[in-house]
N, C-alpha and C positions, 0 to 999 in steps of 0.2 A: 301601282296601287293608288297613287294620288288621284288618278283620273276617275276612280270610282266614287270619290267622296261626294255625297249629296246630289247625285244625278239620277234622273229617272232611267229605268231600264231601256226605254226606247232610245234615249240619247246616248247611253253607253254603247249600244249596238252600233249606232251610226258613227260613233267615235272610235270604232274598232277595239273597244275594251274587251270584247269577248275573246278576240284572238290574243291580245296582249296579257290579260289577267284572268284566264279561264277559271282558276281555282277560287279567286276572290269573287268573281261573278257568280259562280255556282253557290257560294255561301248565301247569296241574296235570294236564291231560289229554293233553298231547303225548307221543308215543312211550311209551305205557303199558307198564309192566313187571309190574303186578299187577292182579288183578281181585278185586272183593269178592264173597265167597260168599253174603252176606246180601242186598245190594241190586243187585248186578250192575254197578256202576259200575267203571270202569277208571282207573288213575292211574299216574304215573311215580314216585309216592312212597307206599309202603305205609302210612305213618303217616296218610294221608288216607282210609283205607278202614276200614269196620267190622270185617270179617273178611277180611283180605288173603290172597291166594293168588298165588304167583309164576306168571306165564304161561309161564315156561320149563319145558320138559319134563324 
């Protein structure tokens, strides 16, 4: 769980956090409010994305 602290989703995937902490990783993806313009990932915390853009119009 320590590995997930304050890292962007791209870096978490590269660090194998997806395999090690799947449940904690999934919590970051629930009810997304932002999408990354660089990698296309979505999250409910814009700090977790490389280039966040709000999904609200």
